[in-house]
N, C-alpha and C positions, 0 to 999 in steps of 0.2 A: 941123624935123628929124624924120626918120622913126625912131620908136622901137619899132614893132611891125609884125609881118607876120601875115597871116591866111590862110595857105596852107601846104601842104607844101613844103619846100625840099629838093631833091635835087641834089647836086653829084657827078656821076659821069662817068667815061670822058673826062676832059679831059687829054690827054697832056702839054700844056705848062704847065699851071697850077701855079705854085710856091707862092703864098700866097693864102689866102682870109680876107677881113676883113669882119666885121660890127661896125663901129666903134661904132654907137649903138643897135643893136637890143637891147631888153630883154625883149620878149615875142614868142614864136613860137607862133601858134595852129595848130599842125600838127606833122607829123613833120619831123625834121632828119636827113638821110642824106648821108654821104660815102662813096664807094666807087670804087675802081679809077681813081684819078687818079695817073698814073705819076710825076709830078714833085712832087706836093704835099708840102711839108715843114713848113708852118706853118698852124695854124688859130687865128685871132685872134678869139675870142668873148668879149672882156673885159667886156662889159656885159650879156651874156645872163643873165637871171634865171629865166625860166619857159619850158618847152616843154610844150605841151598834148598832144603825141603822144609818140612814142618818139625816142630819140637813137641813131643807128647810125653807127659808124665801122668800115668793113669793107674788107678786100682792098686796102689801100693798100700799094703795093710799095716806096715810098721811105722815107727816114728821116723820122719824124713825131713832133712834140711836140704834145700835146693838153693845154691848160690851160683850165679853166672856173672861174675864181675866184669868180664871183658867182652861178653857177647854183644855184638853191635848190629848184625844183619841177619834176619830170618826171612827167607824167600817164600815161606809158606805161613802156616798159622802156629800159634802157641796155645796148647791145650794142657791145663793142669786140672785134672778132673778125678773125682771119686777116690781121693787118697784119704785113708782112714785116720791118720794122725800127722797131718802136715804141721811142722813146727815153724818153718820160715820159708819164704820165697823172696829172694832179693836179686835185683839186676842193677847194674851200674852204668852200662854204656849203650843200651839199646837205642838205635836210631831209625831202623826200618823193620817193620813187620808187614809183609806183603799180603797176608791174609788176616784172620781174626785173632784177637787176644781173648781167651776164655779161661776164667778161673771159676770152676763149677763144682759144687757138691763135695767140698773138702771138709773133713772133720779135723779135730785138733785145734788148739788155741794158737793162732798165728796172726801175723801182720803182713801186709803187702806193701813193700817199700821199694823205692828206687827206680820206678818207671819214669824216666826223665827224658821227655821230648822226643819219643819215637813218632814216626809217621805210621799210623795203623791204617792200612788200605781197606780193611773190612770192619767188623764190629768189635766193640770193647764191651765184654760181658763179665760181670761178677755176680753170680747167682748162687744162692742156697748153700753158702759156706757156714756151717754151724758154729765154728769157733773163730771166725774172722772178727778181730776186735777193732782194727784200725786200717785205714787205707790212705796212703799218701802217694799221689800220682800226678804226673805232668805229661799226659799223652802227646802233647804237641798238636798233631792233626789226626782226627779220626774221621775217615771218609764215610763210614756207615753209622749205625746207631750206637748209642752209649747207654748202657743199662747197669745199674747196681740195685739188685732186688733180692729180697727175702733172705737176708743175712741176719739171723736172729740175735747175734752178739755184737754186731757192729755198732760202735759208739761214736767214732770220729771219722769224717771224710774230709780230706783237704786236697785241693787241686792246684797245680801250677798253671801257667799259661796254656790254654787249650782252645782249639777251634774244632767244632763238631759239625760235620756236613749233614747229618741226619737228625733224628730226635734224641733227646736225653731224658732218661727216666730214672729217678731215684725213689724207690718205693718199697714199702712193707719191710723195712728194717726196724725190728721191734725196739731196739735199745738206742737208736740213733739220737744223740743229743746235740752234736756239734757238726754242722755242715758248712764248710767254707768254700764258696764258689766265687770268691772275690776276683780270681784271676781267669775265670772262664770268659773268653772274649767274644766268641761267636757260636750260636746254635742256630742252624738253618731251619730246623723243625721245631716242634714243641719242646719246651723244658717243663717236665712234669715231676714235681716233688710231692708225693702223696702217700698217706698211710704209714708214715714213720712215727713210732713212739707209743704203741699200745703198752709196752713194758717200761717206757721211760717218757721223757718229754723233750721234743725238739726245741731247745731253748735258744740256739744260735743258728741263724741261717744268713750268711753274708753273701751279697751280690754287689759287685762294684763296677767291673769293667764289661759286664755282659751286654751284648748287642744282638737283637734278633734281626735276621737278614732276609726273611721271606714272609709271605702272607700267612704262612702257618707258624711263624716264629712267635708263639704266644707262651705265656708262663702260667702254669697251673700249680698253685701252692695251697694244699688243703688236707684236712684230716690228719694232721701230724700232732696228735696228743692222745692220751689215754681215753679209750671209749669212743673215739671218733669213728 
């Protein structure tokens, strides 16, 4: 039974492909890329544990559910970008992302769940996802900046224990009403919460264990209400 692949795997421009299954593959020693498969609706990667390159899911036009329940180590970056109808993106076991984690410009109503305690060596970015309604994450350690910006349907953000070595910015999320930062422990740069709520009202912002650890470790909380 084949359990590992030792090459880059790219699945792109397959107009009639509905389902992609890696039933037994646990280790991929290369990049894993999915892009522009017009009918692809299901990625079944139920045994995949390690990717030694980057993981990219980009420019998928159809309804797409992405579940990676056992994936624990990615030696590159994770990019989930410009998918026109993303339904769900869930992970359960991620512990190491050696590059960036980027969820950018995805349409479709979806939630982002199960990012539990990975060490992200680069940036954590969630930008311009038109249908993202909730985000529940515990990135553990983020060595770069941490940004959640311009997600117009995002209503709830909850963090688990997190240490951020750069700045953290949560801004311009028009419907954000509940922001729970009670378990964010350390931000070495500025913590900036600004411009959330032109379409709603940020009614709850919880900070409990936060500690600033540098001269730039200030908190900016402003303009989080309609008309601000």
